[in-house]
C-alpha positions as CSV (number, residue, x, y, z in Angstrom):
1,M,13.3,-15.3,-3.4
2,K,13.7,-19.0,-4.1
3,E,17.4,-18.8,-3.3
4,L,16.6,-17.2,0.1
5,R,13.9,-19.7,0.9
6,L,16.3,-22.6,0.1
7,R,18.9,-21.2,2.4
8,H,16.3,-20.6,5.1
9,I,17.0,-16.8,5.1
10,D,14.0,-15.0,6.6
11,T,15.4,-11.8,8.1
12,R,16.7,-8.6,6.7
13,E,20.0,-9.0,8.5
14,A,20.6,-12.5,7.2
15,A,19.7,-11.4,3.6
16,N,22.1,-8.4,3.8
17,A,24.8,-10.7,5.0
18,Y,24.2,-13.1,2.1
19,A,23.9,-10.4,-0.5
20,P,27.7,-10.1,-1.3
21,H,28.0,-13.8,-1.9
22,F,24.9,-13.8,-4.1
23,I,26.2,-10.9,-6.2
24,A,29.6,-12.4,-6.7
25,D,28.1,-15.8,-7.7
26,F,25.6,-14.2,-10.0
27,N,28.2,-12.0,-11.8
28,G,30.5,-15.0,-12.0
29,R,27.9,-17.0,-13.9
30,F,26.2,-14.4,-16.0
31,G,28.6,-11.4,-16.2
32,K,30.3,-10.6,-19.5
33,E,33.2,-8.4,-20.4
34,P,32.0,-5.2,-22.2
35,R,32.8,-4.8,-25.8
36,S,34.3,-1.4,-25.1
37,A,35.9,0.1,-22.0
38,F,34.8,3.6,-23.0
39,N,33.0,5.4,-20.2
40,A,29.8,7.0,-21.7
41,H,28.9,8.8,-18.5
42,R,28.9,12.6,-18.6
43,P,28.3,15.4,-16.1
44,L,24.9,17.0,-15.8
45,R,24.6,20.2,-17.8
46,E,23.5,23.4,-16.2
47,D,20.4,23.5,-18.4
48,E,19.3,20.0,-17.4
49,D,16.9,19.3,-14.5
50,L,17.6,15.8,-13.2
51,D,14.3,15.7,-11.2
52,L,12.4,16.6,-14.4
53,I,14.3,14.0,-16.4
54,L,13.4,11.3,-13.9
55,S,9.7,12.3,-13.5
56,S,6.8,10.3,-14.9
57,R,4.9,12.3,-17.6
58,V,1.4,11.6,-18.8
59,P,-0.9,13.6,-21.1
60,R,-4.3,14.7,-19.7
61,R,-7.3,16.5,-21.3
62,V,-8.7,19.6,-19.6
63,S,-12.4,19.4,-19.0
64,N,-15.1,22.1,-19.5
65,S,-14.9,22.8,-15.7
66,L,-11.1,23.4,-15.9
67,T,-10.2,20.1,-14.2
68,V,-7.6,17.4,-14.9
69,Q,-7.8,13.9,-13.5
70,Y,-4.8,11.8,-12.7
71,D,-4.5,8.7,-10.5
72,R,-8.0,9.2,-9.1
73,V,-7.2,12.8,-8.1
74,I,-8.9,15.8,-9.6
75,Y,-6.8,18.9,-10.1
76,M,-8.7,22.1,-10.5
77,L,-7.1,24.9,-12.5
78,A,-7.7,28.6,-11.8
79,D,-10.5,30.1,-13.8
80,T,-8.5,32.5,-15.9
81,A,-8.7,33.6,-19.6
82,E,-5.4,31.8,-20.3
83,N,-6.6,28.5,-18.7
84,R,-9.9,28.6,-20.5
85,R,-8.0,28.5,-23.8
86,L,-6.8,25.0,-22.6
87,I,-10.3,23.5,-22.4
88,H,-10.4,20.2,-24.5
89,K,-6.7,20.5,-25.0
90,Y,-4.0,18.1,-23.6
91,L,-1.4,19.1,-21.1
92,D,1.2,17.2,-19.2
93,V,1.0,15.9,-15.6
94,F,4.5,15.3,-14.1
95,E,5.0,13.1,-11.1
96,Y,8.4,13.5,-9.5
97,P,10.3,10.8,-7.6
98,D,9.5,12.6,-4.3
99,G,5.8,12.5,-5.0
100,R,5.3,16.1,-6.2
101,I,2.8,16.7,-8.9
102,E,3.1,19.4,-11.5
103,I,0.8,20.3,-14.4
104,R,2.8,21.9,-17.2
105,V,2.0,23.7,-20.4
106,N,4.7,24.7,-22.8
107,G,7.3,24.2,-20.0
108,A,5.4,26.3,-17.4
109,A,3.8,24.9,-14.3
110,L,0.2,25.8,-13.6
111,P,-1.2,26.4,-10.1
112,Y,-4.1,24.1,-9.1
113,V,-6.3,23.0,-6.2
114,E,-6.3,19.3,-5.4
115,Y,-9.3,17.1,-4.7
116,D,-8.5,13.5,-3.8
117,R,-11.4,11.2,-4.7
118,L,-9.9,8.6,-2.3
119,S,-9.8,11.0,0.7
120,E,-10.8,9.4,4.0
121,I,-12.9,10.5,6.9
122,D,-10.7,11.5,9.8
123,Q,-11.7,9.9,13.1
124,G,-11.1,13.2,14.9
125,A,-13.6,14.9,12.5
126,E,-16.3,12.7,13.8
127,I,-15.5,13.5,17.4
128,D,-15.3,17.3,16.8
129,N,-18.6,17.3,14.8
130,K,-21.2,15.6,16.9
131,R,-24.0,17.0,14.9
132,L,-22.6,15.3,11.9
133,S,-21.5,12.1,13.6
134,H,-24.2,9.9,12.0
135,A,-23.5,11.3,8.5
136,L,-19.7,10.7,9.0
137,Q,-20.3,7.2,10.2
138,V,-22.4,6.5,7.1
139,A,-19.5,7.9,5.0
140,Q,-17.0,5.6,6.8
141,V,-19.2,2.6,6.1
142,I,-19.3,3.5,2.4
143,Q,-15.6,4.3,2.5
144,A,-14.8,0.8,3.8
145,Q,-16.6,-0.7,0.7
146,R,-14.6,1.5,-1.8
147,D,-11.8,0.2,-3.9
148,D,-8.9,2.4,-2.7
149,R,-6.3,1.3,-5.2
150,R,-4.6,4.0,-7.2
151,A,-4.6,3.8,-11.0
152,S,-2.6,0.9,-12.3
153,G,-0.6,3.0,-14.7
154,S,0.8,5.4,-12.2
155,P,4.4,5.0,-10.9
156,S,5.1,2.8,-7.9
157,R,5.4,4.9,-4.7
158,T,7.3,2.3,-2.5
159,N,10.2,4.7,-2.3
160,Q,7.9,7.1,-0.4
161,G,6.9,4.5,2.1
162,E,3.7,3.3,0.5
163,A,2.9,-0.4,0.3
164,P,3.2,-2.1,-3.1
165,R,0.1,-1.6,-5.2
166,S,-2.2,-4.6,-5.3
167,K,-3.1,-5.8,-8.8
168,E,-6.5,-7.0,-7.6
169,R,-9.1,-5.2,-5.5
170,K,-10.0,-6.5,-2.0
171,A,-13.0,-8.8,-1.8
172,G,-16.2,-6.9,-1.1
173,T,-15.0,-3.6,-2.5
174,K,-16.3,-1.6,-5.4
175,K,-15.2,1.2,-7.6
176,Q,-16.7,4.6,-6.8
177,R,-19.1,4.4,-9.7
178,E,-20.3,1.0,-8.7
179,L,-21.5,2.2,-5.3
180,T,-25.2,2.5,-5.6
181,L,-28.2,4.0,-3.7
182,D,-28.8,0.6,-2.3
183,D,-25.3,0.5,-0.8
184,L,-26.0,4.0,0.8
185,N,-29.3,2.9,2.2
186,A,-27.7,-0.2,3.7
187,A,-25.0,1.9,5.3
188,V,-27.6,4.2,6.8
189,L,-29.5,1.3,8.2
190,R,-26.4,-0.3,9.6
191,T,-25.2,2.8,11.4
192,A,-28.7,3.5,12.7
193,E,-28.8,0.0,14.2
194,R,-25.4,0.5,15.8
195,R,-26.6,3.8,17.3
196,V,-29.8,2.2,18.7
197,A,-27.7,-0.6,20.2
198,A,-25.3,2.0,21.8
199,V,-28.0,4.3,23.3
200,G,-30.7,1.8,24.0
201,N,-34.1,1.5,22.4
202,D,-34.5,5.3,21.9
203,P,-33.0,6.1,18.5
204,F,-33.6,9.8,19.0
205,K,-31.7,10.1,22.3
206,R,-29.2,13.0,22.1
207,D,-25.5,12.8,23.0
């Protein structure tokens, strides 16, 4: 980045045009001849799954309610006799390069239902549910105060189009467990004040 700044390169096109020169100069200064010319690459075997090899793998413990948590997402396993034997045991959560999540036990993938703890209120839902509009507005206010960063230990997802993960939370945000009843009451009061301002002095005026 310092090299680009010194050369006043601030566009993608200019950086791509400069890249071959940078690579040649870098290799000329730091490149070394290999000790051996032997090519250690080999073809992929039929019994090897490249996606599985390149996946991120983390152990997670199954709760009493047959749930597994990974990256602020709760994965609910089916309530079966086989799955109940997994309670308090560890299984593996695989995240593939394309974003797929698999929960595996002894090489077999288990079906699950996903609940994202960082899910957001859809603006269309507020319009389609006028009876719930006030409750949804309160949820949106609380949502704006929530720290929406994913877990720091999870893989980067920039290859899927997501922005780089921030190391620090935004000012004024809190973790879910830090949101208190006072925060909820303040959100209710704030949305009520907005509704009064929108409809006049009658807070009970119907849409």
